[in-house]
C-alpha positions, 0 to 999 in steps of 0.5 A: 500500499503506498504511503498516501493510501496509509494516510487516507485509510487512517483518515477515512473514519472522519475523526480528528487524528493527531499527526503523531498518531498518523506517524506511528500508525503509518510508519511514515517519516516526518518528511513524507507525512508533511508532504502528504498532508500538504498535498491533501491540504492544497487540494482542500481534502483535510482540515489541520487544526493547530498544526497538530490534528488532521481530519478529512473535510466533508466533501472528501468524505463523500468522495471516499464514500462514492469510490468505496463501492 
């Protein structure tokens, strides 16, 4: 599974997650986590709170549901 898929799999529950939790669960290094989250944020798929917590935005949750048939 690719790194971005690991992150999306964790975030797919729609709950707020600590960035540290994402690092631990995915075993992805700081640099790659930062790049993945920046990418998702640029395209407005996630919400980053206080540079510490992340969750998917409603529109992205809808896309995940529709493509997970």
